[in-house]
C-alpha positions as CSV (number, residue, x, y, z in Angstrom):
1,M,0.0,0.0,0.0
2,R,2.8,2.5,0.9
3,T,4.7,1.7,-2.3
4,L,1.6,2.2,-4.4
5,A,0.8,5.5,-2.6
6,L,4.4,6.7,-3.0
7,A,4.4,5.8,-6.7
8,T,1.1,7.5,-7.2
9,L,2.3,10.6,-5.4
10,L,5.4,10.7,-7.5
11,A,3.4,10.3,-10.7
12,L,0.9,12.9,-9.8
13,S,3.2,15.6,-8.4
14,P,6.9,15.0,-9.4
15,S,7.5,18.8,-9.2
16,A,6.5,18.8,-5.5
17,L,9.4,16.5,-4.8
18,A,12.0,17.7,-7.2
19,D,14.7,20.1,-6.0
20,G,17.4,19.6,-8.7
21,G,19.1,16.8,-6.8
22,Q,19.5,18.8,-3.6
23,G,18.5,17.2,-0.3
24,N,16.9,13.9,0.8
25,L,13.9,12.5,-1.1
26,W,12.3,11.4,2.1
27,Q,12.7,14.9,3.7
28,Q,11.1,16.3,0.6
29,L,8.3,13.8,0.8
30,D,7.7,14.5,4.5
31,S,7.6,18.2,3.7
32,Y,5.1,17.7,0.9
33,L,3.0,15.3,3.0
34,S,2.9,17.7,6.0
35,T,0.6,19.9,4.0
36,H,-1.3,17.1,2.2
37,T,-3.1,15.2,5.0
38,S,-4.8,12.6,2.8
39,W,-1.4,11.3,1.4
40,R,0.1,11.3,4.9
41,V,-2.8,9.2,6.2
42,I,-2.4,6.7,3.3
43,L,1.4,6.4,3.8
44,N,1.0,5.9,7.6
45,G,-1.5,3.0,7.1
46,G,-4.6,5.0,8.0
47,Q,-3.1,6.9,11.0
48,D,-2.5,10.7,10.8
49,N,0.6,10.8,13.1
50,H,1.2,14.5,12.4
51,A,-2.3,15.8,13.2
52,G,-2.3,18.4,15.9
53,R,1.4,19.2,15.3
54,H,2.2,22.9,15.0
55,D,4.9,23.2,12.4
56,G,4.6,27.0,11.6
57,R,3.0,26.4,8.3
58,Q,-0.6,26.3,9.4
59,G,-0.9,29.5,11.5
60,D,-1.3,29.4,15.2
61,Q,-4.2,27.0,15.4
62,Q,-3.5,23.3,15.8
63,Q,-5.7,20.8,14.0
64,A,-7.9,18.5,16.2
65,R,-6.9,14.9,16.1
66,T,-8.7,11.6,16.7
67,V,-8.2,10.4,20.3
68,S,-6.3,7.1,20.7
69,E,-7.5,4.3,22.9
70,R,-4.7,4.9,25.4
71,E,-5.5,8.6,25.7
72,L,-9.2,7.9,26.0
73,A,-8.6,5.4,28.8
74,A,-6.4,7.9,30.7
75,F,-9.0,10.6,30.2
76,L,-11.8,8.3,31.4
77,A,-9.9,7.5,34.5
78,S,-9.5,11.3,35.2
79,V,-13.2,11.8,34.7
80,D,-13.9,9.0,37.1
81,Q,-11.8,10.7,39.7
82,A,-13.7,14.0,39.5
83,T,-16.2,14.2,42.3
84,F,-18.9,16.5,40.9
85,G,-20.7,16.4,37.6
86,R,-19.8,20.0,36.8
87,D,-16.1,19.1,37.2
88,Q,-16.5,16.1,34.9
89,V,-18.2,18.2,32.3
90,A,-15.4,20.8,32.5
91,L,-12.9,18.0,31.9
92,V,-14.9,16.7,28.9
93,R,-15.1,20.2,27.4
94,S,-11.4,20.7,27.7
95,F,-10.6,17.3,26.2
96,A,-13.1,17.7,23.4
97,S,-11.6,21.0,22.3
98,R,-8.4,19.2,21.1
99,N,-9.7,15.8,19.9
100,Q,-12.1,14.1,17.6
101,F,-14.1,11.0,18.6
102,T,-16.0,8.1,17.2
103,V,-19.6,7.9,18.5
104,G,-18.6,4.7,20.3
105,Q,-15.9,6.6,22.2
106,I,-18.5,9.4,23.0
107,T,-20.8,6.8,24.5
108,R,-17.9,5.6,26.7
109,V,-17.4,9.1,28.0
110,L,-21.1,9.5,28.7
111,E,-21.2,6.3,30.6
112,Q,-18.9,8.0,33.2
113,L,-21.5,10.6,34.0
114,T,-24.5,10.0,36.3
115,F,-27.1,12.6,35.4
116,D,-28.8,13.2,32.1
117,S,-28.2,17.0,32.4
118,D,-24.4,16.4,32.8
119,K,-24.4,14.0,29.9
120,L,-26.2,16.5,27.7
121,A,-23.8,19.3,28.7
122,A,-20.8,17.0,27.8
123,L,-22.4,15.9,24.6
124,Q,-22.8,19.5,23.5
125,A,-19.0,19.6,23.4
126,L,-18.5,16.1,22.0
127,A,-21.1,15.8,19.3
128,P,-19.5,18.4,16.9
129,K,-16.3,16.4,17.2
130,A,-17.8,13.1,16.1
131,I,-16.2,11.6,13.0
132,D,-19.1,9.2,12.4
133,P,-22.3,11.1,13.2
134,R,-24.3,8.5,11.3
135,N,-23.9,6.3,14.4
136,A,-25.6,8.9,16.7
137,Y,-28.3,6.4,17.5
138,L,-25.9,4.7,19.8
139,V,-25.9,7.8,22.1
140,G,-29.6,7.6,22.8
141,N,-29.2,4.6,25.1
142,Q,-27.1,6.7,27.5
143,F,-30.1,8.8,28.5
144,T,-32.8,7.9,31.0
145,F,-35.3,10.5,30.0
146,S,-36.7,10.8,26.5
147,S,-36.6,14.6,26.6
148,Y,-32.8,14.5,27.1
149,R,-32.5,11.7,24.6
150,D,-34.3,13.8,21.9
151,Q,-32.1,16.8,22.6
152,A,-29.0,14.6,22.5
153,L,-29.8,13.1,19.1
154,A,-30.7,16.6,17.7
155,L,-27.1,17.6,18.4
156,F,-25.9,15.2,15.6
157,A,-28.5,16.5,13.1
């Protein structure tokens, strides 16, 4: 897969990698890929290892990145340690501001919260960060009351 992607990249954009024989081809490729996310993801086997990195070429804002399982587990442990719902929601808002999530991961976060009102407040930060909103129906089961469930599902519409 990587060889095919590299060959395709070279065929489509040889000028992006050409520097008259100066420098290392792989450095040139990395430089090119740092601004072309789709190629970077293909070459990294589906993982965008550079997402969220500030390299001076993209202004001052960092791109959000999909949260890893290890990071999610550590985050869930910290949410579990928070005593009050408002503290848990504040942690979720902070974490959501710099990550993207699958709906399955969002449901795992919501499972840590006790009250529907806290779950809905957390979901307001999480729903816009869902990479697969078509699976929003999974979130509905996290709510006890239908009024909260309806509001939660509307966040994905």
